[in-house]
MARTIRO-648155 format. One line per field, with one value per residue: residue number from 0; residue in one letter; x, y, z of N, C-alpha, C, CB in turn. Coordinates in steps of 0.02 Angstrom, whole numbers, plus 50000, padded with zeros to 5 digits. Atoms other than C-alpha are relative to their C-alpha. Last residue first. Glycine has a CB too. Layout:
N
seq = NUM,...
type = A,...
n_x = X,...
n_y = Y,...
n_z = Z,...
ca_x = X,...
ca_y = Y,...
ca_z = Z,...
c_x = X,...
c_y = Y,...
c_z = Z,...
cb_x = X,...
cb_y = Y,...
cb_z = Z,...
This chain:
70
seq = 69,68,67,66,65,64,63,62,61,60,59,58,57,56,55,54,53,52,51,50,49,48,47,46,45,44,43,42,41,40,39,38,37,36,35,34,33,32,31,30,29,28,27,26,25,24,23,22,21,20,19,18,17,16,15,14,13,12,11,10,9,8,7,6,5,4,3,2,1,0
type = X,X,X,X,X,X,X,X,X,X,X,X,X,X,X,X,X,X,X,X,X,X,X,X,X,X,X,X,X,X,X,X,X,X,X,X,X,X,X,X,X,X,X,X,X,X,X,X,X,X,X,X,X,X,X,X,X,X,X,X,X,X,X,X,X,X,X,X,X,X
n_x = 50006,50055,50030,50031,50061,50055,50068,50033,50046,50055,50011,49943,50029,49995,49932,49983,49976,49901,50005,49982,50038,49951,50010,49952,50027,49959,50023,49955,50029,49999,49939,49954,50054,50030,49963,50012,50065,49958,49949,49956,50058,49980,49964,49969,49958,50037,49994,50075,50062,50026,49963,50014,50015,50033,49992,50027,49939,49959,49916,49929,49959,50027,49955,49966,49999,50074,49992,50059,50029,50077
n_y = 49924,50015,49921,49984,50060,50014,50016,50073,49985,50041,50005,50022,50028,49952,49991,49954,49925,49958,49952,49966,50033,50044,50044,50036,50032,50031,50052,50064,50022,50064,50005,50063,49981,49942,49959,50010,49954,49958,50047,50043,50081,50010,50015,50026,49934,49944,49999,50051,49983,49954,49995,49983,49929,49971,49901,49972,50050,49969,50052,49981,49984,49924,49939,49965,49960,50021,50078,50014,50068,50002
n_z = 50037,50029,50015,49965,50028,49948,49996,49967,49934,49978,49929,49978,49933,49944,49980,50082,49988,50018,50002,49937,49953,49948,49991,49922,49956,49955,49985,49967,49925,49965,49972,49942,49958,49972,49955,49920,49975,49991,49934,50032,49990,49904,50001,49957,49990,49987,49938,49959,49969,50057,50034,50099,50010,50035,50011,50041,49996,49963,49992,49977,50055,50049,49990,50080,50051,50045,49988,50032,49972,50018
ca_x = 49574,49620,49767,49804,49940,50045,50207,50342,50402,50559,50655,50751,50619,50668,50733,50565,50562,50479,50313,50313,50230,50370,50309,50327,50281,50351,50254,50348,50298,50326,50262,50147,50116,50248,50290,50113,50124,50263,50167,50044,49926,49951,49949,49798,49741,49589,49632,49649,49764,49915,49925,49826,49826,49797,49914,49858,49930,49800,49665,49517,49391,49270,49329,49181,49143,49142,49281,49379,49514,49615
ca_y = 49722,49605,49601,49455,49364,49513,49507,49625,49772,49792,49939,49992,50019,50132,50002,49909,49765,49627,49522,49353,49247,49233,49317,49484,49591,49733,49841,49944,50113,50180,50351,50358,50479,50454,50298,50250,50336,50214,50051,50162,50305,50504,50547,50611,50687,50589,50475,50514,50678,50605,50429,50408,50434,50296,50204,50045,49970,50102,50037,50142,50065,50073,49887,49769,49721,49592,49683,49836,49897,50048
ca_z = 51476,51616,51728,51845,51761,51794,51719,51755,51660,51608,51544,51409,51280,51143,51018,50994,51095,51022,51080,51026,50894,50786,50637,50644,50505,50424,50292,50199,50101,49934,49859,49740,49592,49510,49565,49498,49330,49278,49269,49130,49147,49162,48943,48933,48776,48772,48627,48461,48397,48381,48469,48589,48794,48875,48958,49036,49220,49310,49207,49219,49130,49280,49332,49336,49515,49649,49725,49636,49719,49642
c_x = 49914,49984,49954,49952,49918,49938,49943,49943,49946,49951,49930,49997,50069,49991,50021,50097,50003,49995,50081,50003,49993,49970,49994,49949,50010,49949,50030,49947,50033,49989,50013,50060,49975,49968,50015,50076,50011,49971,50007,50031,50061,49985,50050,50055,50052,50036,49976,50023,49930,49957,50006,50053,50003,50007,49951,49989,49992,50103,50080,50073,50073,50071,49976,50049,50042,49971,49947,49960,49941,50001
c_y = 50005,50077,49985,50043,50006,49963,50002,49987,49935,49976,49931,50000,49988,49983,50061,50054,50055,50062,50030,50076,50048,49982,49948,49916,49951,49932,49948,49979,49918,50006,49918,49997,49969,50037,50057,50005,49962,50065,50049,49990,49962,49948,49967,49945,49994,50031,50039,50013,49947,50032,50075,50025,50038,50047,50010,50070,50011,49989,50031,49989,50039,50018,50067,50059,50009,50065,49994,49938,49983,49929
c_z = 50001,49966,49946,49928,49983,49959,50042,49967,50004,50032,49984,50072,50022,50053,50052,50054,49978,50032,50015,49998,50075,50041,50047,49996,50030,50038,50038,50049,50017,50082,50032,50034,50073,50036,49974,50035,50089,50040,50027,50087,49992,50002,50073,50001,50062,50042,50063,50059,50032,50039,49922,49970,49911,49965,49964,49970,49903,49953,50011,50026,50013,49938,49968,50024,49955,49939,49976,50024,49954,49995
cb_x = 50040,49944,50059,50041,49996,49973,50000,49978,49951,50005,49972,50053,49944,49967,50035,49877,50039,50031,49945,50066,50036,50055,50017,49978,49965,50029,49984,50082,49897,50070,50003,50016,49951,49987,50056,49962,49899,50026,50078,50055,49922,49963,50008,49961,49948,49938,50045,49986,49977,49965,49993,49940,50057,49970,50071,49967,49983,49980,50015,49993,49957,49990,50069,49927,49993,49925,50011,50015,49974,49972
cb_y = 50003,49966,50065,50032,49947,50075,49960,50001,50083,49981,50094,50036,49929,50046,50009,50101,50006,50027,50012,49974,49925,50027,49998,50068,49993,50063,49983,50020,49998,49965,50060,49945,49992,50010,49973,49916,49976,50011,49957,50038,49973,50039,50040,49990,50064,49991,50001,49902,50041,49969,49930,50064,50035,50008,50041,49982,49897,49959,49957,50019,50040,50094,49985,50042,50042,49991,49964,49994,50005,50041
cb_z = 49904,50056,49972,50064,50056,50037,49993,50081,49992,50005,50044,49975,50000,49999,49938,49965,50006,49898,50039,50023,50011,50035,49975,50113,49989,50056,49956,50042,49997,49984,50056,49971,49961,49988,50023,50018,49943,49938,49991,49925,49927,50067,49965,50026,50015,50021,49998,49989,49949,49932,49991,49974,50052,50020,49956,50012,50052,50090,49921,50024,49954,50075,49972,49939,50014,50070,50069,49934,50082,49929
């Protein structure tokens, strides 16, 4: 959930809102634990070394061409 320069929509994912008994909206699909149930973990690896790293499948050296332009 992302909101930039705007108020929240009232649907806060970290706040459960199911009520007790017949109060609330009847939904208990909220709270921080529901993020683990309905989402999947992903990872992001960021290389701060500043150099190009070889992937494991790379096995051939590519010669440097200083005249190459994009």
